[in-house]
C-alpha positions as CSV (number, residue, x, y, z in Angstrom):
1,X,-70.4,203.2,55.9
2,X,-71.9,206.0,58.1
3,X,-69.3,209.2,57.5
4,X,-71.3,211.9,57.8
5,X,-71.6,212.2,53.6
6,X,-67.8,211.6,53.3
7,X,-66.7,210.3,50.2
8,X,-66.4,206.7,49.2
9,X,-62.5,205.9,48.6
10,X,-63.0,202.5,47.6
11,X,-65.2,199.4,46.9
12,X,-65.3,195.8,47.3
13,X,-66.9,193.4,45.0
14,X,-67.1,189.4,45.8
15,X,-68.6,187.6,43.2
16,X,-69.1,183.4,43.3
17,X,-68.4,181.0,41.0
18,X,-70.5,178.1,40.8
19,X,-70.8,178.4,37.3
20,X,-67.3,177.2,36.4
21,X,-65.6,176.2,39.9
22,X,-68.6,175.9,41.8
23,X,-66.4,178.1,44.9
24,X,-68.4,180.1,47.2
25,X,-68.4,184.0,48.2
26,X,-65.6,182.8,51.0
27,X,-63.3,181.3,48.9
28,X,-63.4,183.5,46.0
29,X,-60.7,186.2,45.2
30,X,-62.0,189.9,45.6
31,X,-62.0,192.6,43.1
32,X,-60.8,196.2,44.5
33,X,-61.7,199.4,42.6
34,X,-60.4,202.3,44.2
35,X,-62.0,205.5,43.6
36,X,-59.3,207.5,41.8
37,X,-60.0,204.3,39.5
38,X,-63.7,205.0,39.2
39,X,-62.9,208.7,38.6
40,X,-60.0,208.1,35.8
41,X,-62.9,205.9,34.2
42,X,-65.9,208.4,34.4
43,X,-64.7,211.7,35.0
44,X,-63.9,213.7,38.3
45,X,-67.6,214.5,38.4
46,X,-68.1,210.9,39.9
47,X,-69.4,211.1,43.5
48,X,-69.4,209.1,46.3
49,X,-73.0,207.9,45.2
50,X,-71.8,206.5,42.2
51,X,-72.8,202.5,42.0
52,X,-71.4,201.2,39.2
53,X,-68.2,198.7,39.3
54,X,-66.7,196.9,36.2
55,X,-65.9,193.2,37.3
56,X,-64.0,192.1,34.2
57,X,-63.0,188.2,32.8
58,X,-66.2,186.5,33.9
59,X,-67.4,183.8,31.5
60,X,-69.9,184.1,29.0
61,X,-73.6,182.4,29.5
62,X,-73.0,182.1,33.5
63,X,-75.1,182.6,36.2
64,X,-73.3,184.8,39.1
65,X,-74.2,186.4,42.4
66,X,-72.4,189.4,43.6
67,X,-72.2,191.3,46.7
68,X,-70.9,194.8,47.6
69,X,-69.3,197.2,50.3
70,X,-67.8,200.6,50.1
71,X,-65.0,202.4,52.5
72,X,-64.5,205.8,53.6
73,X,-62.4,207.5,55.9
74,X,-65.2,205.6,58.6
75,X,-64.2,202.1,57.4
76,X,-65.7,199.8,56.1
77,X,-69.3,199.0,55.6
78,X,-71.6,196.0,55.5
79,X,-71.4,193.7,52.9
80,X,-74.9,194.5,50.5
81,X,-77.4,191.5,49.9
82,X,-76.4,189.4,46.9
83,X,-77.7,190.3,43.4
84,X,-77.9,187.5,40.5
85,X,-76.9,188.3,37.1
86,X,-76.3,186.5,33.7
87,X,-73.4,187.3,31.5
88,X,-74.7,187.1,27.4
89,X,-73.0,185.3,24.9
90,X,-69.7,186.6,23.5
91,X,-67.3,184.9,20.6
92,X,-67.2,181.9,18.7
93,X,-67.4,179.8,22.0
94,X,-69.2,181.6,24.2
95,X,-72.7,180.0,23.9
96,X,-74.4,177.7,26.7
97,X,-73.9,174.7,24.3
98,X,-70.0,175.6,24.2
99,X,-69.2,176.5,27.7
100,X,-71.2,173.1,29.2
101,X,-68.6,171.0,27.2
102,X,-65.8,173.4,28.5
103,X,-67.0,172.5,32.1
104,X,-67.8,168.6,31.7
105,X,-65.0,167.6,29.8
106,X,-62.1,167.4,32.6
107,X,-59.3,166.5,29.8
108,X,-60.7,168.8,26.9
109,X,-57.1,170.2,27.0
110,X,-55.5,166.7,26.0
111,X,-58.1,166.3,23.6
112,X,-57.7,169.3,21.6
113,X,-54.1,168.9,21.5
114,X,-54.5,165.4,20.4
115,X,-56.8,166.5,17.2
116,X,-54.5,169.1,16.5
117,X,-51.3,166.9,16.2
118,X,-53.4,164.1,14.4
119,X,-54.2,167.0,12.1
120,X,-50.7,168.1,11.3
121,X,-50.0,169.5,7.6
122,X,-47.4,166.7,7.2
123,X,-49.9,164.1,8.2
124,X,-53.1,165.2,6.6
125,X,-53.7,167.3,3.1
126,X,-56.5,169.7,5.0
127,X,-55.3,170.1,8.1
128,X,-57.9,172.7,9.1
129,X,-61.0,170.6,8.1
130,X,-59.5,167.8,9.8
131,X,-59.1,169.4,13.0
132,X,-62.4,171.0,12.8
133,X,-64.3,167.8,12.3
134,X,-62.0,165.7,14.8
135,X,-62.7,168.3,17.3
136,X,-66.4,168.5,16.5
137,X,-66.6,164.5,17.0
138,X,-64.4,164.3,20.0
139,X,-65.7,167.2,21.7
140,X,-69.3,168.2,20.7
141,X,-68.3,171.9,20.2
142,X,-69.7,174.0,17.7
143,X,-68.9,174.2,14.2
144,X,-67.9,178.0,14.8
145,X,-66.0,177.1,18.0
146,X,-64.2,174.5,16.3
147,X,-62.8,176.5,13.6
148,X,-61.4,179.3,16.4
149,X,-59.1,176.2,17.6
150,X,-58.3,174.9,13.8
151,X,-57.5,178.6,13.0
152,X,-55.1,178.8,16.1
153,X,-53.3,175.0,15.2
154,X,-52.7,176.8,11.6
155,X,-51.0,179.9,13.6
156,X,-48.8,178.1,15.7
157,X,-47.8,176.3,12.1
158,X,-47.1,179.6,10.6
159,X,-45.9,181.4,13.2
160,X,-44.1,179.0,15.7
161,X,-43.0,175.8,13.6
162,X,-39.1,175.9,14.5
163,X,-40.2,176.7,18.6
164,X,-43.3,173.4,18.2
165,X,-41.1,170.7,16.6
166,X,-42.2,169.4,20.1
167,X,-45.7,170.8,20.6
168,X,-45.2,170.0,24.3
169,X,-41.9,171.7,25.1
170,X,-41.6,174.8,26.8
171,X,-40.4,177.0,24.0
172,X,-43.6,175.9,22.2
173,X,-46.2,176.7,25.1
174,X,-44.1,180.6,25.0
175,X,-44.8,181.2,21.3
176,X,-48.1,179.9,21.3
177,X,-49.2,182.2,24.1
178,X,-47.1,185.1,23.0
179,X,-48.1,184.8,19.3
180,X,-51.4,182.7,18.6
181,X,-53.3,182.9,21.9
182,X,-54.5,186.2,22.0
183,X,-56.3,185.1,18.4
184,X,-57.6,182.3,20.0
185,X,-58.8,184.6,22.9
186,X,-60.4,186.9,20.8
187,X,-62.1,184.4,18.5
188,X,-63.6,182.3,21.2
189,X,-65.0,185.0,23.3
190,X,-64.0,183.2,26.6
191,X,-61.2,185.2,28.9
192,X,-57.7,184.2,28.9
193,X,-57.6,182.4,32.4
194,X,-60.6,180.2,30.9
195,X,-59.4,179.0,27.7
196,X,-58.5,175.8,27.3
197,X,-55.1,175.9,25.6
198,X,-54.3,172.5,24.3
199,X,-50.6,173.3,24.4
C-alpha cells in the first residue's frame, strides 16, 4: 500500500495447491506473517522493504504458485502477480516417484496398514523385510521410502505394543502419533499433514 514510507505491519501469502489437492488461490488458506515475527527471525534491523516470507509445510518436489500482499497503517496493498517455484526433494520419500504414488493411490493408508499387519512379528520371522517388500510390491514406493514405514511399524511394536493389540483402536493411534509418527516424518521428509499414516 502507498503509505508515505510507513512500516509494513504484516504480510499475507497465498499459495495454490494444485500439486496435491488441486485447489486454487481462492480456496487455499492464507499464511499470515506479522512484522514482529520477521524481526524476531531476522533481527530488529529488518526494514519495511524486507521481501522474504517463510511458507512452511509444503510437499517436496511440488510446483507451487504464490501471491503476496502487505499491510501498513494505510491498509492492505494489492496482491502481487503470481510467481512459480518448485520445492526440492526431501527425506527418503520426498522424491517425484514416491510423491506420485502418494497422489495417485487413494487407499494408500489401508494398503500400508495391510502390509504392516500382515508382516507382524507374530506372523512372520523377519517382519521388517516382509513389510518393506510388501510396500514396494503393492504400492510401488521406493525401497528407502518403504524402509521408513517398516521402521515405523517396528517402533509401534516396541513402544506401543499394549496400546496396539487392536491396531485400529484410538489408543493405538494416540500412542503411534506421540511416539512413532515424529520419527516417521523425519525419515520420510513429508510434512505431518501429508503423511499417510496407516493407523
